[in-house]
N, C-alpha and C positions, 0 to 999 in steps of 0.2 A: 455446657458453654465454654469454648476454649478461651485461650488468654487474648488472642486478638480479638475475637468477637465481645468478649467482656470489656476491653478497651475502648472498642467502638462504642459499645453501649454507654458508657459512662463518658466517654470523649465529648469534646467541645463542639464538634459536629452534630451530635446527637441528642443535645439538651432538649428536653420536652417539659421543663418545669414552669414554663410560663415566664422565663427571665431573660434578658438580653445579657447574657453574661460572657459572651465570647467577644474578646478584645484581643488586641495585638501588641506585644512588646515593642518598645521604642527601638527605632533602627533595625533591628533584625526581622521585625514583622513577623516573628513566630506567634501563632494563635495561642491564646491564653483563656483559661476558665476563671472567671472571677463571680463567685457567689456571694462573697461576703463584703462588708462596707469597709473601704479602705480608712475613711476618717475614723472610725470605731476601732481599728486595728492600731491606727496611729496614736489614738488616744491612749490606749492599753499598753503599747509600747512606750509612750511618755511615761506612764505611772511605773513600769517595770524599770526603766531607766534611772529614775529618781531614787528607787530603792537600791540599784546598783552603786549609786553615787554615795549612800550613805553606809552601805556595806564595805565597800572596799577601800583601799588605802589609794588616795589620789595622789597625783603629783600636780601641784598647783602652780609651781613657779620654776619653770626650767626651759632652757634652750629648745629641748624635744618637743615640749608642749607647743611651744610658738610655732615651730615647725610643722607640726601637725595641724594647727590653726591656718597658718598660712597655706598650707598645700590644699587642705578642705576648702577655704574661702575660693582659691584658683578654680578648683575643680566645680564649686558651686555656680561661678560666673560662667565657667566655660559651657557647663550643661544649658543653663537658661540661655546663654546668647546663641549656641548652635540651634537650639530649637526655635529660638526666636527668628534668627536669619533664614531659617528653613521654612518658616511660616507653618510651625506644627505646634501642637499644645506641648507647653512645658511640664512634664511628669513631675517636676519638683516644686510646683507652684504652691502647694499646701504644705511644704516642708518648714519645720522649726528646726533648722540646723543646730547643732551643738556637739562638742568635742572635749572628751576627757581622756587623759592618760592615767591609767592604773599601773601602779607599783606592783609589779609580780614578774620577777625574771624567769620563773619556770614555764610561766604561759607565753608560748610563742603564737600568738594570735591578735586578731583585730576583729570587730564587727560594727556593723551598721543597723540598726533597727529600722522598722517602717518610719517613715517621717524624717529621716536624717540624724538620728541620734547614734553617735559614732563613739566608740571606745577602742583604744590602742592600748596593749599591754606592753610593758618595759621589754619583757622577754623577746618580743618580735623585732625590737631594734637591732639585736644582735643579728639578724638575718637580712633586714632591710640595708643596714650599713650606711646609707645615704639619702640624700633627698629623693633622688630618682627611684630607688627602690622602695621607701617609704610611699611615694606616691603610686607605686605600681599596687601595693597592697591595699590602700585606701580607695583607689580608683575600682579595683574588684569589689570591696565590701560596699562602697557606695552603690556600685552597679547592680547589686542585689535590691537595694531599696528602690533604685530609679525605675528598675523592671518589674517591680511590685511582685517579687518572688514569694514573699511572705504570704501576701493575699492570694495569690495562686495556690500555693502549697495547702493552705488551710482549707481553699475551696476544694480542691481535689480530694483532700481527705474527707470533707463532708459527703461528697458525692460517692466516694469509694465505699463509705459505711452504708449510705442509701442502696448503693448497687448490690453489696454483699447480703443485705437484709432481704432484697426482692428476690435475690437468687435462693436465698435459704428457704423463703417461703415457696417459691416455685418448684422447688426439689422436694417439698415435704418435710423440711427441717433437716435434711442429710448434712448439710454444713454443720449445724450446731451439735449433730450426733458425733461427727468426727472430733470435734473438740472436746467433748465429753469423754469420748474413748481414750484420746490420746492424752488428756489432761493437759493440753496447751492449746493456745490460740494458733492453730495449723493455719486457718484462712489468712488470719492477719500476718503471719510470718511469710507465707507464699506471696501475699499481695505486696508486701514490704520488698521483697527480693525482685519479684517479677513485674511490678509497675512502679512503686514509689521510688525505690532507688535509681532505677535508670532515668526516671523523670527528674529526680535531684540533681544527677550527674548532669543532665542537660542544662539545668539552671546554672551549675556550676561553670560548665564551659561558656554558657553565655555570658555570665559575669566576668570571666576571664577577658572574653572578646570586648564586651562593652566597657570594662575597666581599661583596657589598652586605648580604645577610643578617647574616653574621658582623660586619661593622663596626658595623650597626644595633643588634644585640644587645648590643655591647660599649659602647654609647652614644656612638659617633662620628657626625657630621654627614655622612651618605652623599652629600648633594647636591655635596658637594664632588669626587665621582668624575668627575662630567662634565667639569669644569674640569680634572682631572688629564688625562684623554685629549685635552682641547682643547690643553692644553700640549704633550703628548707629539707630538701631531700638528704643531704648529707647529715644535717642535725638529727633527722628522725632515725638514721643509721638504718634505712630499709625497713624500719618497723611499721609499715602500714599494712591495713587488710587488702585482700585481694578486691580488685575494682569490681566484682560482682556483688560484694558484700558491703560495698562502701557507697556512701552517697556522694563522694568526690571522684573524680577521674584519676587514674593512676598518675604519679608524678612525670612518667616518661610520657604518656600520652599527653599530659598538659603541657610539658614543655615543647613536643613535637607540636602541637596545635599553635601554640604562641610563635614559635619559629616560623610557621607558615604564614601567620596573619601579621606580623610586625611590619614588613616593609610595605606592604599594600596599606596598611592603616596610617604610616607616617605620611605617605603621599595623599591619601585620600582624606585625612581628618588633621591638617596642619593647625599649629595654635591659633585660636580665634583673636588673639591680640599680640 
C-alpha cells in the first residue's frame, strides 16, 4: 500500500468506524477528523495547566501581564462576536479562558491549551516588542485552540496507530519484522515524516491565517506580524531544521504566506467594535 492509498485509507473521507467524526475547521472549512472528546481533552489540559502554574515562576503583577489579559479579552470577545453575527456556532463557547505570564527569558514562546488556557513566556516579549506584535503571537496560539488542533492531532494519531496495525496484520507481520531487524520504530518514523509532520505544518499555517483574522477582528495592526517572524528568524540565527523534518513551516514560507494574506484579511475582517 503506497503513501497516498494509506492516507486515503485513514483519511476523514474513508472512516468506517461507525463514528460521525468528520467536521470542518472554523472559517477555513478544512475537513477535520475528531475521534476524541473535546470536553475530556479540555479537562485534561486544565489539570496540566494547574501543574504548570505550580511548577513555573509566574509574573503576577506587571504591565506585561495586564497587556496579555487585555489582548486576550479583546480576542475572546471578537471571536464570539464574529461567530454570533455570522449566525455560526461559537467554537469557544465551552472555553474557560485563563492567562499567565511565565518568568523565563530563555524561552521565546507562548501557547494555548485546549479550552483557552494560555501561557506567555517573558522571552517572547523581546520578539513581540509591542502590543500589536504580542497580539499576533497570542492570536496564532489561540487559533490552535479555536480550530481544535489538539483534538484533531490526537485523533489522527489514534487512527494512524490503528491503520498501522491493520497493515501489519494484512502483510503477515512484515512491518513488525522490519522494526525488529533495524532495532528502531521504522514505521513510526516514516509515518511521522510522511504523514504527521506535513499534517502538523498544515495546522501551523491554518493557525497563522486564523490568528491574523482574530487579531484583525480585535482591532490590532496585523502588519506587525511579519516583523515578529522576521525578528524571530533573526533571534534563532537560522538554526531551524529543514521544513521536511519540522512540524512548522520554514520562516521564509511563513513570512511569504502572511504577506499574501494580510491586505485581504484587513479588508475582509475589520474590527468587530
